N, C-alpha and C positions, 0 to 999 in steps of 0.2 A: 342669134340670125334679126330678133323681135327689136332686140337695144342695135344694134347696126342701123338695121333699117328705121326704125327709128327718127335716130343721126339722123342717115344721111337729107331725111326729106323736112327738117330742120334746123339744116343750118345755110346760111345766107349763099343762094345761088349767082350771084352776082361776085362773088367772092371764091368759087372753089371750081374744076373740073375736077368730076369724081370719077374715078375707076372701082366696082367690087370684080372681089374674086370671091367666090362660093362654092357654094354640092349645091348640085344639082337635085339635092334631093331637099324634104319638107315644105311644109304646109306655106309657105310663104313663097317657094318661088314663083307660084300667078305674079303676087307684088314686086319684085326685083323685075322681071320683067316687062311692068308697067311702068319703073321709073324714067322718067321723061331727061333729069336732070344726070345722067350718070350711065356710064361704059360698062355692061355688066360682062365678068366672064362665067361661066360656067365651068371647073374643072373638074372633070370624072377620077381624080385620084385623090379630092379631099374625103375621106371616106373615117367615120369614128374610128372604126376599129386599126390598131396599129398593125400593118404591115410593110415593112422594109424595103419588098419592091415599089411597091406603089404607092408608100413613101417619097418614096425618093422619086420617083417619076411626077408627082406635086411637085417637088423644090421644083425639077430642071421645069416644068409648064406653071411654075408662076416665077424664074426666075426670067426666062423668055419673053415673060409678059413683063418686069418689069424691063428689062434692057430694050424693050419696043417703046417706051415711053419714060418719058424722065418729072418718074414723081419728086416733086421739094418734099411731103410724107407718105409715109407708109406706116398705114395704123392695124397690126393683127389684132386680133378678138380671137378666146380660147386659149385650151392652153398646146392643141397637138397645129393645129393650122396655125395662134401665134410662133412655136418653134420653128417649122416649117417657113412660112413667112419672113421669119427673122434673118435664120439663115439664105435664104433667097439675098436678101435682100442685106446682106454683108458679103453673098459671093456676088452682086450685081455694081456694089460700087467700087469692092478691092480690082472688079474686070476693068472695071471706067477707068479708073488709080494708072492701068497697070497700059493702057494701051492707049492713054492719053490722048486719045479723042475728047473723052470731054472731063474739063475739070468737078462738074458737078456731083453731088453724094446724096444719096435721100436719107433724111432724117428719120428716125425711126421710134413710134410710140408700138407702146402691148398694152391690153389692155387682160386684166385678170377681173375674169369673172369666177372667183375662186379659185385656187393653185391648182396643180398639176401633182402636188404630192398630201397627201393625209396619213393618217394615224390607221385606218385602214388598211394597207397596206402592206404586205412585207417590208421589212424591214431593209433590205437589200432593193428592193425597189424605190424607195420611199428616195433611199440616198442618194440611187440614178438621174430620181426627176426634181430634187436638189440640185446636184450637180451641174445638170444640164441647164433649170432656172437661171446661178449665178454664173452660166459661161453662157449663155445668151442674154441675159443683163451689162452682160459688161459690156455690147453694143448696142442697147438698146437706151436711147437716149431721155423716154423718160416714161414712167411703168407708170400707169395708174389704174388705181384698184377701187372696185366700190360699194368699200367698208373702209371702216377705219380699224376694225380685227384681221384684215388681211395686209394693211400694210404691219402692225403690230405682227403677224406671222411672219411677211417676209422680211422684218428688221433681226428677230427672232435666230431666224436659218440664215443669217449674212447675204440675202437672193443679190440685192443692191444698199446703196449708202442712200439714208433718208434722204437727201437731194434729190437721189433721183424718184419717192412716189411724190404720188400727186393727187389727193382723194375725188374725185367727181363720180356720186351717188347715182346710179338713174334716174332716171327720170320717162315718165308715163304722158300719153294725153291727158290730162287730169277731165280735163271740155269731154269728152268722151264716157268720161267715169260721172257725171255731175246729176242725167239725166234721162232715161231710159226709154226706145221707144214703147214699149210694153209691159202690160201689168206683172205682175207676180201672179194675179191666177191665171191669167193665159199663157204662160210660160211654164208655169205647173201645168197646167192640162197640157200642156205639148207634147213635154217629158212623162201626161201618165201620172203622175204628183194629189193628192188631195189634196186641199187646196190649207187644212186647219193643220196635217203633217208636217210636223220643225224640218227641215236639211239639213245632212251634215255634207262636207266639201270639200272637196282635194282638187285643185291645179294643177300641173307638174307631168310631165317627161316619165316617163316609166321604164327607169332605167336601173342599177343601184345604188347611184348619186342618193336616190330619190326614196330609196325604200320604201314603194310603194306597198307590200306587202304586210306591214306594220300597221298602216297604213289597213287594208282589210282588217289583221287582226283588231285592232280596233275595234272597227265597224262591231262585230260581232258578238265585242263584249257588250256595247251601247245596246246592241238589238237585244240584249238577254236580259238586259236590265229596261230599257223603255224598248216593244217590237215594232212601232207604229214611228218612227224613227228611219227616215229617208235618206240613200246617202248620193252622191255622183262623184265620180272622178273625172274627171276632165285633162285628158293629157291621150298620147301612145307612145309606144314603143317598144325595145325589147324583151322587153316583161311582160307583153298584155296577153300571151301561151298561157305562162306561170300564173299568173294574178289572176285567169277565167277558171283556171283551172285548181282554185285556191279556191273563188267562192263558189264550182258547181260541190263543192265539198261543204261547204257552209250553208246557215237557214238562214239567206240574207234573198232567198230570191222571190225578186220581184221586191224587194224594195232599194236594191243595190243598182247602181244604173250607171251606167259604159256609155260615156259621149266621143269620145274621140276629142280631137282636133275640137275648138267649135271658137266662130269668128267675134260672135254674139255675148262673151265675157261681163261684157260688163250688165248685162238683163238675168246674163246665168248668175249673178254674183246676187242680183236684187232675190231672188227664193232663199237662197242658202246662209241659213241662221247664223253658221260656225264656221271660219275655213281652219282647220288643216293643214299641218306643212310637217311629213316626219322625216323628208333629208336629212341624210348622215354626216354630211356635209354640207357647204353653199359659199355663195361669195355674197349678193344683197338678191333675195327672194323678190322677183317681180310682182307674182302672184300674190304675197302680203301686200304689198306694194301698194297695190288696183284693191286687192281686200279691204286694207284701214280707208281708203280712200272711194269707200262706197256705206264704210262706216258699220262693218264683218268682228265681232271680236275673233281675235286666233287662240288656237291653238300646237303652239311650233314650239319643234324637238332645238334644241340649243345649235344650232349651226351654224357657221360663219356670221352675216352682220343682221343675226335675228333678234338679238340686243337690242337692236340698234334700230329696228323699228317698233317692237312689239314691247309696253310697259309689264313685266310681270306679275300680274293682277289687278292691272287695269285697264290695259288696253286685251290681255287677253291671259292667258299661261300659256310659259317656256317649259318644256317640260328637258328629260335626258335620251341623248339620240338610241334606238333599238329598245329602247321601253314603254311601250303599247298600250300595256295598262295603266301605264302614268295617263298618258293620251287619252283612253278611251273614260279613266277617273274626272279629269278635269275635262271633258264634252259633258258629261252626265250631271255633276257639279252644278255646271251656266244653265243643265237644260231644267234641271229640276226647282233651282232656284229663279226665278224669272223678275223680282231685285235684282239681285246681280248681274242678268243678262244685259239688262236691258240699262243699267249705270254702265256696264263694258263696252255697250255699243254705244253710246252716245261721247262717252273718251273715247272711244277710234273714231266717230267719225270728224274730231277734229283732228285727229292725232298728226295726217298729211297735210303738207302745209305747201306753197307753192316752189319750194327749192327742191318738189320731189316731180316738178315738171316737167319735160321734156324739153320744152323750148329753155330751160333752168340749166339742165345736162348739156344740152346743144351750146349757148352759149361761153359756157366754161367750155367745154372742147373748142371751138375755136378762136379763143385765146388761149389757148395752149399749141394748135395749131402755130397761128400769129405770132407767140414767141419763140416759134422756131425757125419758122419758114424765112 
């Protein structure tokens, strides 16, 4: 939702009449409600878990919205909504063609934020999603990937021919990450952290893909070696209760803070010394882009486009997914070697350029829209 919201608010207002169909859930609902340059439809049927009945209702609901408007471009995001939204677009185009009321046909674009299939799924499940992606790609005009690795994966599994794929990296509002309103001391005091204590943090949705339990296990190992370190977990999600249960059994009492989702990410990043990511799979991590823009060294798993952001041994370290002890060891090596940490911090601060700004992303999407409209 964040990437879509950033895109919408940075497209030229005089060129587009924008409509959004999204779930009513999520922290960003108030931001969507406040949009002045877009019509927003909240679909109660767009839920994350797979449910054939609810998913069919979502398809019908979206189809009806499409039929009520003449969209030149239909742009879908995420795996499940992307499948449902594109099939609704196909049905809409077929219905209009058969009715002969209008020859209008919507051009369909999809953005892959990490593929729906991965190596952690049972083989039959993975093959089903690959089949579904191939089938749906057949009537998709362009497929935007946020990382080169996602394009390579799409080609390896023959999801679509090369000419359908377009690389458009995530963009963030870089100006928001330049200067913070609050100093480190004030923000640390707000969170109950001693000013001189080092802070490790992860910004992540608490779901299996992000493997937050691996982060907690790594934090436990770090704590055993350096008890004075504080840990932040910024985010929320389905695994929150399980994460809290794991923490209650750990020696991290008073040293680990769940913040939930925050709107002051720039200020939170100011007090974090090292940013961690323990994902099993990714598209391109916005959290890493934000952290690097603030000059924060990274310890991240080799998932999705991480290698396109983090230079191993230069701006941080890349570890294997699921190997939390490797994550802990890499964090400890930076905490124990101040010179290495400072060098990585300096390298990180110059690694994010204007190509990662939201205006660059919006410009690239705008050009793609105009090439198809």
